[in-house]
C-alpha positions as CSV (number, residue, x, y, z in Angstrom):
1,M,296.6,73.3,178.9
2,F,300.8,72.7,179.6
3,L,303.5,72.4,182.0
4,F,305.0,72.5,185.4
5,S,304.1,72.9,189.6
6,K,303.0,74.4,192.8
7,K,300.2,76.9,192.8
8,K,301.8,80.0,192.9
9,E,300.4,83.0,191.3
10,V,301.0,84.1,187.9
11,I,300.4,86.6,185.5
12,G,298.4,87.0,183.0
13,I,300.0,88.2,179.7
14,D,298.1,87.8,176.1
15,I,300.6,88.1,172.7
16,G,297.7,89.5,170.6
17,S,298.7,89.9,167.0
18,S,297.9,94.0,167.6
19,S,299.0,94.3,171.0
20,V,300.4,92.5,174.5
21,K,297.4,92.6,176.7
22,L,298.6,92.2,181.2
23,V,296.1,91.2,184.1
24,Q,297.5,90.2,187.6
25,L,294.5,89.2,190.1
26,K,294.7,88.1,193.6
27,D,292.9,85.3,194.8
28,L,290.1,86.1,198.0
29,K,289.3,82.4,197.9
30,G,286.1,82.1,195.9
31,S,286.6,85.0,194.4
32,F,289.5,87.4,192.5
33,Q,290.2,91.1,192.8
34,L,291.8,92.8,190.2
35,L,295.3,94.2,190.6
36,N,296.6,95.7,186.9
37,A,294.9,95.4,183.7
38,A,296.9,97.1,180.9
39,I,297.5,97.2,176.9
40,V,300.4,98.4,175.0
41,P,300.1,98.0,171.0
42,L,302.8,96.4,168.7
43,P,304.2,97.1,165.8
44,P,302.9,95.9,162.3
45,E,303.6,92.5,161.6
46,A,304.8,91.7,164.5
47,I,303.6,88.6,164.8
48,V,302.7,87.3,161.1
49,D,300.0,84.3,161.2
50,N,300.9,83.3,164.9
51,T,304.7,83.4,164.6
52,L,306.9,85.8,167.0
53,M,308.4,87.9,164.1
54,D,309.9,90.9,165.7
55,S,310.6,89.6,169.3
56,T,312.7,92.6,170.2
57,A,309.5,94.7,169.8
58,I,307.5,92.0,171.9
59,V,310.1,92.1,174.5
60,A,310.4,95.9,174.8
61,A,306.3,95.7,175.3
62,I,306.5,93.3,178.2
63,K,309.3,95.2,179.8
64,N,307.6,98.4,179.6
65,L,304.4,96.3,180.8
66,I,306.2,94.8,183.7
67,T,308.0,98.2,184.6
68,S,305.5,100.7,184.1
69,L,302.8,98.3,186.6
70,G,306.5,97.7,189.2
71,I,305.1,94.2,188.7
72,K,307.5,91.6,190.8
73,V,305.8,88.4,189.9
74,K,307.7,86.7,187.4
75,D,305.6,83.5,186.6
76,I,303.9,84.5,183.2
77,A,300.2,82.2,181.4
78,C,300.6,83.2,178.2
79,S,298.3,81.8,175.4
80,I,297.9,80.2,171.9
81,S,296.2,79.3,168.7
82,G,294.5,79.6,164.9
83,N,297.2,77.1,163.3
84,S,299.9,77.4,166.4
85,V,297.6,75.1,167.9
86,I,296.0,71.8,167.2
87,I,292.7,70.7,169.8
88,R,290.6,67.2,168.8
89,K,287.8,65.8,170.5
90,I,288.8,61.5,170.6
91,I,286.9,59.3,171.7
92,L,289.3,56.3,173.3
93,P,288.4,53.0,175.3
94,A,287.5,53.7,179.0
95,M,290.7,53.6,181.0
96,P,291.5,55.3,184.3
97,L,293.9,58.2,184.3
98,E,297.1,56.8,185.2
99,E,297.0,54.2,182.3
100,L,295.9,57.0,179.9
101,E,299.0,58.9,180.9
102,D,301.0,56.4,179.9
103,Q,299.2,55.8,176.7
104,I,298.0,58.6,175.6
105,T,301.0,59.3,173.0
106,W,300.4,56.4,171.1
107,E,297.0,57.2,170.9
108,A,297.7,60.5,169.7
109,E,300.1,59.7,167.2
110,Q,297.2,59.2,164.5
111,Y,295.5,62.2,165.2
112,I,298.1,64.8,164.4
113,P,299.8,66.1,161.6
114,F,303.3,66.0,162.7
115,D,306.2,63.9,164.2
116,I,304.6,63.6,167.6
117,N,308.6,64.0,169.2
118,D,308.0,68.2,167.8
119,V,305.2,68.5,169.7
120,N,304.0,69.5,173.3
121,M,301.1,67.7,174.5
122,D,298.4,67.6,177.2
123,F,294.6,65.9,177.7
124,Q,291.7,65.8,179.5
125,I,289.0,63.3,180.1
126,L,286.1,64.9,179.7
127,S,282.8,62.0,179.9
128,P,281.9,59.0,179.3
129,D,280.7,58.6,175.5
130,S,277.1,58.8,175.1
131,I,276.5,56.2,172.8
132,D,279.0,53.3,173.9
133,P,279.9,53.6,177.4
134,S,282.8,51.2,177.5
135,K,284.4,54.3,175.8
136,M,285.3,58.2,177.2
137,N,285.3,61.3,175.4
138,V,288.9,63.2,175.7
139,L,289.9,66.4,175.0
140,L,293.5,66.3,172.8
141,V,295.5,69.3,173.0
142,A,299.2,69.6,171.2
143,S,301.6,72.3,169.9
144,K,304.5,72.0,168.0
145,K,307.7,72.5,170.7
146,D,309.2,75.3,168.6
147,I,306.4,77.4,168.7
148,I,306.2,77.3,172.7
149,N,310.2,77.8,172.7
150,D,309.9,81.0,171.3
151,Y,307.3,82.3,173.3
152,V,309.5,80.7,176.1
153,T,312.6,83.0,174.8
154,V,310.9,86.1,174.4
155,F,309.3,85.6,178.0
156,N,312.8,84.8,179.3
157,E,314.7,88.3,177.8
158,S,312.0,90.0,179.2
159,G,313.3,88.6,182.8
160,L,310.4,86.5,183.3
161,H,309.1,82.8,183.5
162,L,306.9,81.0,181.3
163,A,305.0,78.9,183.8
164,V,301.4,78.1,182.0
165,V,300.7,77.8,178.4
166,D,296.9,77.8,177.2
167,V,295.1,77.8,174.6
168,D,292.7,81.2,173.8
169,S,288.8,79.3,173.7
170,F,289.9,78.0,176.8
171,A,290.7,81.1,178.4
172,V,288.2,83.2,177.4
173,Q,286.1,80.3,178.4
174,N,288.1,80.3,182.0
175,A,286.9,84.4,182.2
176,F,283.5,83.8,180.8
177,E,282.2,81.2,183.7
178,M,283.8,83.4,186.3
179,N,282.1,86.7,185.8
180,H,278.5,84.4,183.7
181,D,276.1,81.9,185.0
182,A,275.0,79.5,182.8
183,G,272.6,76.9,183.5
184,S,273.8,73.2,183.4
185,E,271.8,72.4,180.5
186,D,272.5,75.6,178.1
187,V,274.6,74.9,175.1
188,L,276.4,78.4,174.2
189,A,278.7,79.3,171.7
190,L,282.0,81.4,173.1
191,I,283.2,83.7,170.2
192,N,286.6,85.1,170.5
193,I,287.1,87.6,167.7
194,G,291.2,89.0,167.8
195,A,292.9,90.8,164.9
196,S,294.0,88.1,162.9
197,V,292.3,84.8,164.6
198,M,288.7,84.0,165.9
199,N,288.0,81.4,168.1
200,I,284.7,79.2,168.6
201,N,284.1,76.9,171.2
202,V,280.3,75.5,171.8
203,I,280.1,74.8,174.9
204,K,277.7,72.7,178.1
205,D,278.1,72.6,181.9
206,G,281.7,73.4,181.4
207,V,283.0,71.1,178.8
208,T,283.9,72.2,175.2
209,L,281.8,70.6,172.5
210,F,283.0,71.6,169.7
211,T,286.5,74.1,169.3
212,R,287.7,75.4,166.2
213,D,290.1,78.8,164.8
214,V,289.6,80.9,162.0
215,Q,292.1,83.1,160.4
216,M,289.9,85.8,160.4
217,G,289.5,88.8,162.6
218,G,289.4,92.6,162.9
219,N,292.6,93.4,160.5
220,L,290.1,92.2,158.1
221,Y,287.8,95.4,158.5
222,T,291.2,97.5,158.4
223,E,292.3,95.9,155.1
224,E,289.2,96.4,153.4
225,I,288.8,100.3,154.9
226,Q,292.8,100.8,153.0
227,K,290.9,99.3,149.9
228,Q,288.2,100.8,149.8
229,M,288.4,104.3,151.0
230,G,292.4,104.6,149.9
231,L,293.8,105.1,153.0
232,S,297.0,103.9,155.0
233,S,296.7,101.0,157.7
234,S,297.1,103.5,160.0
235,E,294.2,106.0,159.4
236,A,291.9,102.7,158.8
237,E,292.3,101.4,162.0
238,S,291.9,104.8,163.5
239,I,288.7,105.5,162.0
240,K,287.5,101.8,162.3
241,T,286.5,102.8,165.9
242,L,284.8,105.7,165.0
243,A,281.9,104.6,162.5
244,H,279.1,105.4,165.5
245,E,280.2,108.8,165.5
246,T,281.1,109.7,162.3
247,R,278.5,107.7,160.6
248,N,279.9,108.1,157.1
249,S,278.4,106.0,154.6
250,A,281.3,104.3,152.4
251,L,282.7,103.3,156.2
252,L,279.2,102.0,157.1
253,E,279.4,100.3,153.8
254,V,282.8,98.2,154.4
255,L,282.1,97.5,157.5
256,G,278.7,96.3,156.7
257,K,280.0,93.4,154.4
258,V,283.0,92.3,156.4
259,N,280.1,92.3,159.3
260,E,278.3,90.1,157.0
261,T,281.5,88.2,156.0
262,I,282.6,87.5,159.3
263,T,279.2,86.8,160.7
264,Q,278.7,83.8,156.9
265,E,281.7,82.2,159.0
266,I,280.5,82.2,162.2
267,R,277.0,80.6,161.1
268,R,279.2,78.1,159.0
269,S,280.4,77.0,162.2
270,L,277.6,77.2,164.7
271,D,275.8,75.1,161.6
272,F,278.7,72.4,161.6
273,Y,277.8,72.0,165.3
274,N,274.2,71.8,165.2
275,S,274.4,68.9,162.1
276,T,276.8,66.9,164.2
277,A,276.1,67.3,167.8
278,N,274.1,64.8,169.7
279,E,274.0,67.3,172.0
280,D,270.9,70.2,172.3
281,R,271.6,72.7,170.1
282,I,273.2,76.3,170.6
283,I,271.0,78.5,172.9
284,K,272.8,81.9,173.0
285,I,275.9,83.2,171.7
286,F,279.2,85.6,173.8
287,V,281.3,87.4,172.0
288,S,284.7,88.6,172.9
289,G,287.7,90.3,171.1
290,G,289.1,93.8,170.1
291,G,286.2,92.3,166.9
292,S,283.6,92.4,169.1
293,K,283.2,96.1,169.1
294,V,283.1,96.8,165.3
295,F,280.0,98.7,164.9
296,L,277.1,96.4,164.4
297,L,278.4,93.6,164.2
298,V,276.7,92.2,167.2
299,E,273.7,93.1,166.0
300,T,274.6,91.4,162.7
301,I,275.7,87.7,164.4
302,S,272.4,87.8,166.3
303,E,270.0,88.6,163.3
304,K,271.8,86.2,160.9
305,T,272.2,83.3,163.1
306,G,268.2,83.8,165.2
307,L,270.3,84.0,168.2
308,P,270.8,86.3,171.5
309,V,274.4,87.0,171.1
310,E,276.0,89.2,174.4
311,V,279.2,90.7,174.7
312,I,281.3,89.1,177.8
313,N,282.4,91.5,180.4
314,P,285.2,89.6,182.2
315,F,285.6,92.3,185.0
316,A,282.2,91.9,185.9
317,K,282.7,90.0,189.3
318,L,286.0,91.0,189.9
319,K,286.2,93.2,192.6
320,Y,288.4,96.4,192.4
321,N,289.4,99.6,193.9
322,E,287.4,102.3,192.1
323,K,290.1,104.7,193.1
324,D,292.7,102.4,191.0
325,F,290.4,101.4,188.0
326,D,287.7,103.6,186.7
327,P,285.0,101.5,185.9
328,E,283.9,103.3,182.8
329,Y,287.4,102.4,181.3
330,L,287.2,98.8,182.4
331,Q,283.5,98.8,180.7
332,E,285.7,100.0,177.6
333,I,288.2,97.5,177.4
334,G,286.8,94.7,178.7
335,P,286.1,93.1,175.3
336,F,289.7,93.1,174.7
337,M,290.4,91.5,177.9
338,A,288.8,88.4,178.2
339,V,291.4,85.9,177.2
340,T,294.0,87.8,179.5
341,V,291.8,87.8,182.8
342,G,291.0,83.7,181.5
343,L,294.9,83.2,182.3
344,A,295.1,85.3,185.0
345,I,292.8,82.8,186.7
346,R,295.4,80.0,186.1
347,R,298.0,78.7,188.8
348,V,300.9,77.4,188.1
349,G,300.8,73.3,188.4
350,D,296.8,73.9,186.9
351,K,295.4,71.0,184.9
């Protein structure tokens, strides 16, 4: 959403609270070829509340990925979410883009709870207002400069250049729109369940109608397994993914309770959208992120919301050489990589 010039290729790097993920794509004019896709774990608490706490470990992880994959491209796209970013859909008097560029700082001050001089800001005109055609809907995105500067520093220390900063929700939307077909009248909820943050984005025909980040994610399962089953963090993390194999009754009970908690938060957000929107109601949910792989979560979300739920496959329409990439491996890591694929689609100078 923020920054720079000329449509050069970028590498998508998603610095999550549990891992660093990388995707490199080659533009084939209308489609993309997958050149690289990889994940490297981060030590616990390298990132806390979206703050880069252990930059040394993060830099080491990025260098590891770049070196092991032999990547030469230096321009990077990354993304932010949670309390690092403010997203507001605002209504302003209709005006040309050039005029809005001159006025947006003044208009934005009333919506951003920080000194306007302390934030990086971007905007996009969405549509004329459906109630008053003399006004227009504008998507406003802002992040504190010190957060962006932390990312700039980490990439500089990795020998790279941060060229594009996006938002997790919008990166997932890019990956979704490239790989999944949706009708122009369909209202869909895209939900990315990361380790510590859940991004909810309601869209129609490529336009965001409602977005919210919830400070809740896959770590909640790990914490509850530790607490209820008396395991270490690493033991809880490893057993979390084996529920479908072990069918351990104590584990299934913990996962079931956390599934209910996360689903309740999703339902609360979707109900809020449905109660306040002039648009049609949501007809389907698409999920991504590591949390979406938790045993029976997709089924719980579908049951409690009464909506069909599908896992996003960010590699579905990408071309790739099966000698280089095992299709089963891509299927396995797909939910983790939606943000990263969406970032790799970006180009320097994109709006």
